[in-house]
C-alpha positions as CSV (number, residue, x, y, z in Angstrom):
1,M,0.5,-0.1,-0.3
2,N,0.9,3.3,-1.1
3,H,0.2,6.6,1.0
4,L,0.5,10.1,-0.7
5,E,-0.5,13.3,0.8
6,S,-1.5,16.1,-0.6
7,K,-3.7,19.5,-0.8
8,F,-6.9,20.3,-2.4
9,T,-8.5,23.6,-2.8
10,G,-11.4,23.5,-0.9
11,A,-14.8,26.4,-0.7
12,G,-13.3,29.9,-0.9
13,G,-9.9,28.8,-1.8
14,L,-9.1,27.2,1.3
15,E,-6.2,25.2,1.0
16,L,-7.8,21.3,2.4
17,F,-5.4,18.5,4.2
18,H,-5.8,14.8,2.0
19,Q,-4.4,11.6,2.1
20,I,-4.6,8.4,-0.3
21,W,-3.8,4.8,0.9
22,Q,-3.5,3.6,-2.5
23,A,-4.5,-0.1,-3.7
24,D,-2.3,-2.9,-4.9
25,A,-2.9,-3.4,-7.6
26,S,-5.0,-0.8,-10.1
27,P,-8.0,0.0,-7.9
28,K,-11.6,-1.0,-8.7
29,A,-13.1,1.4,-6.4
30,H,-12.1,4.8,-4.3
31,I,-14.1,5.5,-1.2
32,A,-13.7,8.9,-0.3
33,L,-13.7,9.1,3.7
34,V,-15.6,12.1,5.4
35,H,-14.8,12.1,8.9
36,G,-16.6,13.1,12.3
37,I,-16.7,16.2,14.8
38,G,-13.2,17.1,16.6
39,E,-11.3,14.6,14.3
40,H,-9.6,13.8,11.8
41,S,-9.2,11.7,8.2
42,G,-5.7,9.9,10.1
43,R,-8.3,8.2,13.1
44,Y,-9.3,5.6,10.2
45,P,-6.7,2.9,10.5
46,N,-8.8,0.1,10.1
47,V,-10.1,1.2,7.3
48,A,-6.6,2.1,5.6
49,A,-5.5,-1.1,5.9
50,H,-8.1,-3.8,4.9
51,F,-9.3,-1.8,2.0
52,P,-6.3,-1.6,-0.3
53,P,-5.0,-4.7,-0.2
54,R,-8.0,-6.2,-1.4
55,G,-8.5,-3.1,-4.5
56,Y,-9.9,-0.5,-3.2
57,T,-8.0,3.7,-2.7
58,V,-9.2,4.8,0.1
59,H,-8.9,9.0,0.2
60,G,-9.5,11.3,3.6
61,F,-9.5,14.9,4.2
62,D,-10.0,17.0,6.8
63,L,-12.4,19.2,7.6
64,R,-12.3,22.6,7.5
65,G,-11.7,23.7,11.2
66,H,-10.0,20.4,11.7
67,G,-6.7,18.3,11.9
68,R,-3.8,19.6,9.5
69,S,-6.5,21.8,7.7
70,P,-6.4,25.4,8.0
71,G,-9.9,27.9,9.6
72,R,-10.7,28.8,13.3
73,R,-11.3,25.4,15.1
74,G,-14.8,23.8,15.0
75,H,-16.4,26.9,12.7
76,I,-18.2,27.6,9.8
77,N,-19.8,30.3,8.5
78,A,-22.5,28.1,6.6
79,W,-23.5,24.8,6.4
80,S,-22.4,25.4,1.7
81,E,-18.8,25.2,3.0
82,F,-18.3,21.3,4.0
83,R,-21.1,20.4,0.9
84,E,-19.3,23.2,-1.3
85,D,-15.9,21.8,-0.2
86,V,-16.7,17.8,-1.0
87,R,-17.9,18.8,-3.8
88,A,-14.2,20.1,-5.0
89,Y,-12.8,16.6,-2.7
90,I,-15.5,14.2,-5.4
91,R,-14.4,16.3,-9.0
92,M,-11.2,15.2,-8.1
93,I,-11.5,11.7,-6.7
94,S,-13.8,11.0,-9.6
95,A,-10.7,12.9,-12.2
96,Q,-7.7,10.7,-11.0
97,A,-10.9,7.4,-10.8
98,E,-10.5,7.3,-14.8
99,G,-13.9,5.9,-14.8
100,K,-13.8,3.7,-12.0
101,P,-17.0,3.6,-9.3
102,V,-16.6,6.4,-6.2
103,F,-18.4,5.9,-2.8
104,I,-18.6,8.8,-0.5
105,Y,-18.2,7.1,3.3
106,G,-19.2,9.7,6.0
107,H,-18.6,9.3,9.9
108,S,-21.0,10.7,12.7
109,L,-20.7,14.4,11.1
110,G,-19.3,13.0,8.2
111,G,-22.0,10.8,7.7
112,L,-25.0,13.9,7.9
113,I,-22.8,15.9,5.0
114,A,-22.3,12.6,3.0
115,L,-26.2,12.3,3.4
116,E,-27.0,15.9,2.9
117,Y,-24.5,16.1,0.0
118,V,-25.9,13.8,-2.2
119,L,-29.0,14.9,-1.7
120,H,-28.0,17.9,-3.2
121,Y,-25.2,16.4,-6.0
122,P,-25.2,12.7,-6.7
123,D,-24.0,13.0,-9.6
124,L,-20.1,10.9,-10.1
125,L,-20.9,8.9,-7.3
126,Q,-22.1,5.1,-6.8
127,G,-23.8,5.2,-3.5
128,V,-23.4,6.1,0.2
129,I,-21.8,4.6,3.4
130,A,-22.6,6.4,6.7
131,S,-21.6,5.4,10.2
132,A,-24.3,6.4,13.3
133,P,-24.0,9.3,10.6
134,A,-25.3,12.4,12.7
135,V,-29.1,12.5,12.0
136,G,-30.7,12.7,15.6
137,Q,-30.8,14.5,18.4
138,S,-26.8,13.4,20.0
139,A,-26.0,13.7,23.8
140,I,-25.1,16.9,23.7
141,S,-26.7,19.3,26.6
142,P,-30.0,21.4,25.7
143,V,-28.7,24.1,27.6
144,L,-25.6,24.4,25.0
145,I,-28.2,23.5,21.9
146,F,-30.0,26.3,23.6
147,L,-27.2,29.2,24.0
148,S,-26.1,27.9,20.5
149,R,-29.2,29.4,19.0
150,V,-29.1,32.7,20.8
151,M,-24.7,33.2,20.6
152,S,-25.2,32.4,16.8
153,R,-27.3,35.3,15.6
154,V,-24.7,37.9,18.4
155,M,-21.6,36.0,18.1
156,P,-21.2,33.4,15.2
157,T,-17.7,32.5,16.9
158,F,-18.2,32.2,20.6
159,S,-17.2,28.3,20.7
160,L,-18.6,25.9,23.5
161,Q,-17.5,22.8,24.4
162,T,-18.5,20.2,22.7
163,G,-18.9,17.5,26.0
164,L,-17.9,14.4,23.7
165,D,-17.4,11.8,26.0
166,A,-14.0,9.6,25.1
167,T,-14.9,6.8,26.6
168,A,-18.4,6.1,24.3
169,V,-16.3,6.0,21.2
170,S,-15.0,2.8,21.4
171,R,-15.3,-0.2,23.8
172,D,-11.3,-0.5,23.0
173,P,-9.3,0.9,25.9
174,A,-6.3,1.8,23.4
175,V,-9.2,3.7,20.8
176,V,-10.5,5.4,24.2
177,N,-6.2,6.3,25.2
178,G,-6.0,7.2,21.3
179,Y,-8.5,9.8,21.3
180,A,-6.7,12.1,23.7
181,D,-4.8,13.2,19.6
182,P,-3.3,16.8,19.4
183,L,-5.0,16.9,16.3
184,V,-8.5,16.5,18.1
185,H,-10.3,19.0,19.9
186,S,-13.7,19.6,21.3
187,F,-14.8,23.3,19.9
188,A,-18.1,24.1,18.1
189,S,-18.6,27.4,17.2
190,A,-22.3,28.8,17.8
191,R,-22.6,29.1,13.7
192,F,-21.4,25.6,13.4
193,G,-24.9,24.7,15.8
194,T,-26.7,26.1,14.1
195,E,-26.0,25.6,11.2
196,A,-25.6,21.6,11.4
197,M,-28.6,21.6,13.3
198,A,-30.4,23.0,10.3
199,A,-28.9,20.7,7.3
200,Q,-30.2,18.3,10.2
201,A,-33.2,18.8,9.8
202,W,-33.0,19.8,6.3
203,T,-31.7,16.0,5.5
204,N,-34.2,14.5,7.6
205,A,-37.1,16.2,5.6
206,H,-35.3,15.1,2.3
207,A,-34.3,11.5,3.7
208,P,-37.3,10.4,0.5
209,D,-35.7,12.0,-2.3
210,L,-32.2,10.1,-1.9
211,K,-32.0,8.2,-4.9
212,L,-28.6,6.5,-4.6
213,P,-27.8,2.8,-2.9
214,L,-27.4,3.4,1.1
215,L,-25.8,1.9,4.1
216,I,-26.2,2.9,7.4
217,V,-23.8,0.6,9.7
218,H,-24.6,1.7,13.5
219,G,-23.2,0.2,17.0
220,E,-27.1,-0.5,19.0
221,A,-25.3,0.7,21.8
222,D,-24.0,3.9,20.6
223,R,-24.8,7.0,23.0
224,I,-23.7,9.7,21.2
225,M,-25.6,9.3,18.2
226,P,-29.2,7.2,18.9
227,P,-29.2,4.2,17.0
228,A,-33.0,4.8,16.7
229,S,-32.3,8.1,14.8
230,S,-30.6,6.0,12.0
231,R,-33.2,3.3,11.7
232,A,-35.7,6.5,11.6
233,F,-34.2,8.0,9.0
234,I,-33.7,4.9,6.7
235,E,-37.2,4.6,6.8
236,R,-37.8,7.7,5.0
237,V,-35.9,6.6,2.4
238,S,-38.3,5.8,-0.4
239,S,-34.9,4.1,-2.5
240,P,-35.5,0.2,-2.4
241,D,-31.6,-0.3,-2.5
242,K,-30.7,0.8,1.6
243,T,-29.7,-1.3,4.2
244,R,-28.9,-0.7,7.6
245,L,-26.9,-3.1,10.0
246,G,-26.1,-2.7,13.6
247,Y,-23.8,-4.3,16.0
248,E,-25.3,-5.6,19.3
249,G,-23.4,-3.6,21.9
250,G,-21.5,-1.7,19.5
251,Y,-20.2,2.0,20.8
252,H,-20.2,5.4,18.1
253,E,-17.0,4.1,15.8
254,P,-17.9,1.4,14.5
255,H,-14.9,0.9,12.6
256,N,-12.5,0.8,15.4
257,D,-14.4,-0.8,17.8
258,I,-14.0,-4.1,18.9
259,Q,-15.7,-5.5,15.9
260,H,-14.2,-3.5,13.4
261,A,-13.2,-6.8,11.5
262,Q,-16.2,-7.7,11.0
263,V,-17.5,-4.2,10.0
264,M,-15.3,-3.8,6.9
265,Q,-16.4,-7.4,5.9
266,D,-19.8,-6.1,6.0
267,I,-18.7,-3.1,4.3
268,E,-16.8,-4.4,1.9
269,A,-19.7,-6.7,1.2
270,W,-22.0,-4.4,0.1
271,L,-19.3,-2.6,-2.0
272,E,-18.8,-6.1,-4.5
273,K,-22.7,-5.6,-4.6
274,H,-22.9,-2.1,-5.9
275,L,-18.8,-2.1,-8.0
């Protein structure tokens, strides 16, 4: 496997960090990762290890305000910045793919970003994988949600601690300990909060319009994003090509939990059916 790092230009000319784990031989398809809030594309070692030897090139980029990409930590001016960043990302991957299928794979916030994106721009993609997508009420305090709505109007860059519990991301102690990563942050601005809530409401309302093949994977003991939220979302999707896989006892990050090998195999089996 060959690992490369580069940059690409996102919305407003912002240069975003991008990395690639290339397939050992000519790739049969490309996987475009979109990570969750506060983290970065380097936290997907099990995805990067599993798929390239099996013929899939994996791409990852750090969202603006995250990881090795520039921008105020945990802040956006408008949700369209995320959408247009992903549009530039998918266009770049599609140009490199030389006609091979491209799948988008988003986790948590990245799952919401991916779902909202494909409802706007389904072209160039063969399907969407959403891991514990942020399509429901998270474990964030209602007081913080109210404060976010107020401050978004008067001081949009006002930042709050998300309060994410690292022990809820995985049952693997090594993953929990590894969350103390200098590239991981716990901030979200008031404007980020209101934009994310608006995107969530819009995505749920337009779920019946989703036409691409859809796979959702979700740990059934997720304390960060309730599993019921992804069950409710997929029920609203009108396309017959939809699958939800729930993992008994699983925490928030299926790709980093103790059953990650099974999750990777399940995703690979779904991909093989949709090449």
